N, C-alpha and C positions, 0 to 999 in steps of 0.2 A: 655178219652173214645175213641176219634177219633184216637189217636196214637195207642192204643191197637188194634183197629179195623184194622188199616193199617198193623200192624205187623202180625196179624193173617191171614189176607187175602192174603198178599204178593203182589209182584210187578205185577203179571200177572192179578190180579183183583183189581186194585187200586181203593179205595173208593172215587170217585170224589166228591160225595155229601158232606160228613162231611168235607173233605179237603177244598173245595171251600167255605163252610160256615165259617170255621175258618179263611181262608185267607181274606174273606170279612170283618169279624168282626174286624180284626186287621188292614187290609190295607185301607179300605174305610175311617174310621175316620182320619187316618194319612194323607191320600191323600187329604181329604177335608180340613184339617188343613193347609197343605202346599199350596193348591190352594187358600185358603182364603188369606194367606200371599202374594202369588204371585199376586193375584187380587188386593190387596192393593197397591203393587208396581206398577202395571199397572195404577191404578187410580192416584197414586202419579205422575207418568210421565205425564198422561193426564192433571192433574191439574196444573202441572208446565209448560206444553207445551205453554200456552198463553204468558208466560214470554219470549219465544223465543227459537230457536234451541240451542243457547249457553247454556242456563240453562238446557235444556234436556241433552246435551252432558256432562255438568259438573256433573249433578246428576248421569249419567251413569258411569263416571269415579270414582266418590266417591263410587258407588256400587262395582266397581272392587276392591277398597281397602278393603271394607267389605268382599269381596270374598276371598281376601288374608288372612284376619283374620280367616275366615271360614276354610281355608286350614290349618292354624296353629293349630286350636283346634280340627278339625274333626278327626285327628289321635287318639286323646284321647277318643273321642266319639266312634269311631269304636272299639278301644281296650276295652273300658268300656262295650260296649254292648256285646262283646264276653263273658265277665265274667258274666254280668247281666243275659243274656239269659241262659247260661249253668247252673249257680247256681240256677236260677229260675226253670229250669227243674229238678234239683237235690233237690229242696226245701231246699236250704242252705241259710237261712236268714243272717247269719253272713258274709258269702261270698259276698252276694249282697251288704250289707251295707259297708263293708270294701272296696270293689271295687269302690263303689260310692264316698267314701271319697277321694280316690286317684285320681279318674277321675276329681272330682270337683276342687281340688287344682291345678291340671295341666291346666285345662281349664281356670280357673280364672287368672292364671299367664299370659297366652296368651292374654286374654282380657285386662288386665292392661297395657301390652306393647302397644297394638294397640290403646287403649283409650288415653293413654298419647301422642302417636304420632299424633293422630287426633286433640287433644285439644291444644297441645303446639308446634307442628311443622307441621301445615297443608300446609304451603307454600312448604316445602320440599316434602311432599307427592304429591302435585299436579304437581310440576315440574318433578317428576319422570314419571307421567302418560301422560303428554302432554306438548308440547312446545307452545301452544296457550295461550297468556297472559290473554285474556278476560275470557277464560274458567277456567284458574287457579284462577282468582280473585273470580269468583262465587263459585267455589268448596271450597275455603278456608272458606268462610262464612258458608257453610253447615257443613264442618268437625268440626269446632270449637264447634258447639253445639251437633252434633250427637255423638261425641266421648263419651259423658256422657252415652249414651244409650248402648254402647258396653258391659259394665260390666253386665248390667241387661239382655241384650239379651243372653249373653253366660250363665249366671246363669240359665235363663229359659230353655235354650237348655239342660243343664246338667240334670235338673229335668225332662224335657220331655223325654229325652233318657232313663232314669231309668223307668219312667212310661210306656213307650212303650214296653221296653224289658220285663217287667213283666205283659204285657197284660192289662194295665190300660190306654187305649188310649183315652177315652172320656174326661178325664180331660184336657190334652193339647189342644184337639180340642175346647172345650168350652172356654178355656182361649184365644185361638186365635180369636174366634168370638168376644169376648169382646175387645181384642186388636185392631183388624182390624176396628171394628166399631168406636172405639175411634180415631184411626188414621185418618180415612176418615172425621169424623166430625171436628176434630181439623185442618186438612188441609184446609177445607173450611173456618174455622174461622181465622186461622193465616196467610195463604198465601195471602188472598184477603182483610183481615181486616173486618170481620163480627162481629156482636154483640158488637160493640163498641171497638173492638181491632184494633190496627194499622195494616196496610198491611205490612207484613214482607217479602213477596216474598220467595226466596229459604230458608231463615232462618226460616220462618214459617213452611216449610216442615220438616226441621230438628227438630224443637221444637215439632211438632206433633209426629214424630217418637220416640222421647225420652219419651214423656208422655205415648205413647202407649206401649213402652217397660216396663215401670213401671207397667202399668195395667196388662200386660201379666204375669209378675213375681208374682205379688201380687195375681192374680186370681188362678194361679197354686198352690201357697202355701195355700191359704184359702180353696180351694176345696179338696186338698189332706188331709188337717187337718180335714175338715168336714166329709170326707168319711172314716176316720180312717186308712189312708195309712201310716203305721208306718215307712217304710224304710227311708223316708225323714227326720224324726224327731229324730231318735236315733243318735244324734250328736256324742256322745262318741264312739259309735260303728264305726262311719265313720273314726275314726283316730286310731283304734286299729291295727296298722301295725307292722310288724317286717321285718327283712331282707329277709326272705323266700318269704313273700307275695309281697314285693316290687320288688324282683328279678323276680318273676313270672309275675307280672303285666307289668313291663317294657320290659321283654323278648318278650311278646306277642304284646305290644303296639309299641315297637321301630320300627319294619318294617312299621307299619301303619303310624306312625308319620313321618318317612322319606318319605314315599310315598306322603302323603298329603302336607308336607312342600316343597318337591322338585317339585311336580306337581304345587303347588301354585306359586312358583318362575317361573316355566316354563310358566304358564298362564299369569303371570305379564309381562314377556318378550313379549309374544304374544300381550297383550293389549297395551304395550308401542309401539310396532311396528304399530299396528292399530291406536294408538293415534296420530301418525304422519301423518295420512291421512287428507283429507279436512274436514272442519267442518260438511258438510252434511253427510259424511260417519260416523263421530263420533256420530252424532245424531242418525243415523240409527242403529249403533251398540248398543247404549244405549237402544233403543227400542227393538232390537233383544234380548239383554241379559234379558230383562224383560220377553219377550215371551218364551225364553228358560227356564227361571225359572218356567213358567207355565207347560211345559212338565216335567221338572225335579221334580217339586212339585207333580204332579200327580203320576209320577213313584216312587218317594221316599217312598210313602205310602206303595206300594206293595213290594218295596225292603226291607223296614223295617219289613214288615210282613214275608218276606222270611227269613230274619235273625233270627227272633223269632221262626218261625215254624221249621226251620232246627236246630238252636242252642239249643233249648230246648230238641229236640230229642237226640242230641249228648250228652248233659249233663245228660239226663236220661238213657243213654245207649241204646237207640233205634236207632242204627246206620244204619241199613238197611232202616228203615223208613226215616231217614234223607236223605239218598242217593236217594231214590225214589222221595221224595218231591222236592229235589233240581233240578232234571232233568226237572220236569214238571213246576216248578216255572219260570225257565229261559224263556221258550217259551210262557207261559201265560203272563208274564210281557212285553215281546217284542211285543206280539199282542196288548196289551193295548196301548203301546207307538205308534204303527203304526196307530191306530185309532185316537189318540189325535193329532199326527203330521199331519195327513191328514185333520182333521177338522180345525186345525189352518191355514193350507195352503189354504184351500177352503175359509176361511173367511178373507184372508189377506187384501183385500181392505178396508172393513169397519173398521178393527182393526187398520191398519196402518194410515188410514185417521183420525180416532178418536184420535190418538196419535200425530197428527199434522205433520206427514210426508207428503211431497209433492215434486213433481219434482224429482230432483236428489236424495234427501234423501229417497223418496218413492221407487224409482227404486233400490237403494242400499238395502233397507229393504227387498224387494221382493226376490232379489237374495240370500241374506243371509238365508231367510226362506226356499227357495227352496233347497239350498245345505244342510241345516241342516235336513230337512225332509227326504232327501235321505239317510243320515247316522245315524239318530237317533236310528233306531231299532238295528243296530249293536253296536252303542256306548253304549246304555243302556243295551244291552245283556252283554257286557263286565263288566259294572258296577255291575249288579245284581250278576253275577258270583263271582266277587271279594268280594262283601259284604257277600255272602253266604259262601265263603271260610273262611273269617275272623271270622264269627260267629261260625264256626265249628272248629276253632283253627289254621287254616293255614293262617297266616298273611304275608307270604313271597312271595308265587308264583305270585299273582296278583300285588303285590308291585314291584317286580323285573321287570316283563314284562312292567308295565306301565312306570316306570322310564327309563328303557333302551330305549324303543321306543320313549318316549318323547324327550330324550336328543340326541339320535342317529339318529332319523328320523324326528320328527316333528319340533323341533327348528331349525335345520340346513335348512330345507325347508322354514320355515317362514322367517328367517333372510335373507336367500339368495334372496327370492322373494321380501322382503320389502326394503332391503338396497342395495343389489347388482344389481339385475335385474330391480328394480323399477317397479315391476309388478303391474297391477291393484289390487284394494283392494279385489276383489272377488277371485283372484288367491291366495292371502295371506290367505284369510279366508278358502279356500278349503284345503290349506296345513295343517291347524290345525287338520284335521281328516284323514290324509293319513295313519296313523298306525292302524286304527280301524279294518279293515278286517283281517289283519295279526294276530293281537292279539286275535281276536275272534276265529280263527281256533285253536290257541294254548290253549286258555282258554277252548274250547270245549273238546279238547283232555284230559286236566287235569280233567275236570268235570266227564267224563266217567271212568276215572281211579280210582276214589274214594280216591285218596291219600290226598285229602284236609281235610278228617275227622281226627281231632287230638284233642281228648277230654282233658279237664283240671279237670274234676270231677272224683271221685272214680268210680261211676257207668259207666261212659263212658270208662274209662281206662280198667275196668274189661271186657267190651264187645268187646274191640278192637281186641284182638287176633283172635277171631272167625270171625270177619269181615274181617280182613286181610287174613285169610286162604281161604276165598272165592275169593280173588283176588291175587293169588300168584305172579303175575308179577309186582305188585306195589312196588315202592321204598319208604319206610317209613323212617321217621326220628323221 
C-alpha cells in the first residue's frame, strides 16, 4: 500500500508518514536486537574487568578475531539479502528458498574454518594479534571454548538475515532477548562461581557465550516453526540449484565477498598494529570496540531496513520509489547516528569508569571516542549507501571504492604511523578514518545518478528501460 502511494504521489510530495512507519516497523526491532547484543558485550567487558586490564585486553583481541570471521561470512549475508529482498518484493518463494540454501552453505563453511582455528590453534591466533605473552595466555583459554559457539552464531545469523529481509523482524529480536538474558545470567554464575559452580574467570565468559549462542539458534528455530514461517523448513527447496542460479548468485556475491574479506584483512592489520601498543591502550581499544558496536548495532537496524525498503521496490519494479527512498534513508540514518554518538560521548565518564578504565587507559578511551564521534556520521553514511546499492543489485561500486581506499590510503597511513614514525596511538587511530570524507563525496555522486539500480527479477528488469530513459546520462551495465 505504502509503495503504491509513493509511486502515485511522486517525488515532489513524498509520503513521509507511511514511509517512516514502515522504516520504524523494520528498523527498530533490528536495532533493538543489535543493541541487546552489544549491551551484552558491554556487560561481558564490565564483568571481566575485575579480573584486570590484561583480561579486558585479551577479551577485546578475541573479539577482533570474531570480527574477522564476521568479515568472512558477511559477504554472503549481503549477497543473500540482495536476493531475499528482491525475490520477496516479487513474491517468488522458490527464489527466496534457493538463495537461502546457497547463502547458508557458504556461511557455514566460513564458520567451520574459524571455529577450528579457535579450538585447535588458539595460540597461533593470539600471536598474530599481540606480542604480549600474558594477554596471549588469557586469550587462548577463551578461544578454545568460544570456538564451539561460532557455528551456532553464524547459523543464527543466516536465519536472522532471511527473516529480516522478508520483514519478519520480531523473531530474531525475541531470540536475542532470550540469548542476552542467558548470557548475562551465566556470566554471573560461571565467571565468579555462583550457585555452587567453580569460579572459571575468562573461561566462564566463553562458556556463557557458547550456551547463549545455542539458546539463540534454538529460539529462532522454534519461533519460526510456531509462526508457520515456511521458508526455513523447506529444506529440499534450499538445495534445488543449477548452474544458472549458482552463476547468478556468485556473480552478485563475489564483489561483496571480496569487499568483506579484503576489508577484514585490512582491519586485522590495523588491529595488529594497535595490538603492539602499551597494555593500557589495548584495554582502552577493547572497550572502544564494544562501544563502537553500540553505535553500529543501532545503525545496523536502520541500514537493514533501508536494504529491505529499497530492495523490495527494485524487485517489484517500483524503481522510482526505490530511488526516492534511498536518498532520504541516507540522511535519516546519518541523523540517528549523530544523536547516538553525541549521547555516548556525553556519557563517556560513567561508561568508561564502569568498564574499569582509569588513568592512562581512561584518557586513551576518551580520545578514541572523541575521534570516532567526529567521523561516525560520514562513516555510517558510506555504509548505508553501500548496503542500499547492494540490495538494489549494484555490488561493485561500493566494493571497489572501499577496497581501493583501504589499501591505497588507510593501510599505508596506519603502517607508516605505527611502525615507521612510531606515532602516538591516537594518530594511528585517526589514520583509520582518513578515507571516509573522500569516499562519501564519490558515493553521493553515485547515489544521485541512479546507476546503482540493477534488478534481478523479471518485474524489475521490465521497468528498467523506462527508469533509464529518465536519466539518459547514466552509464549502465
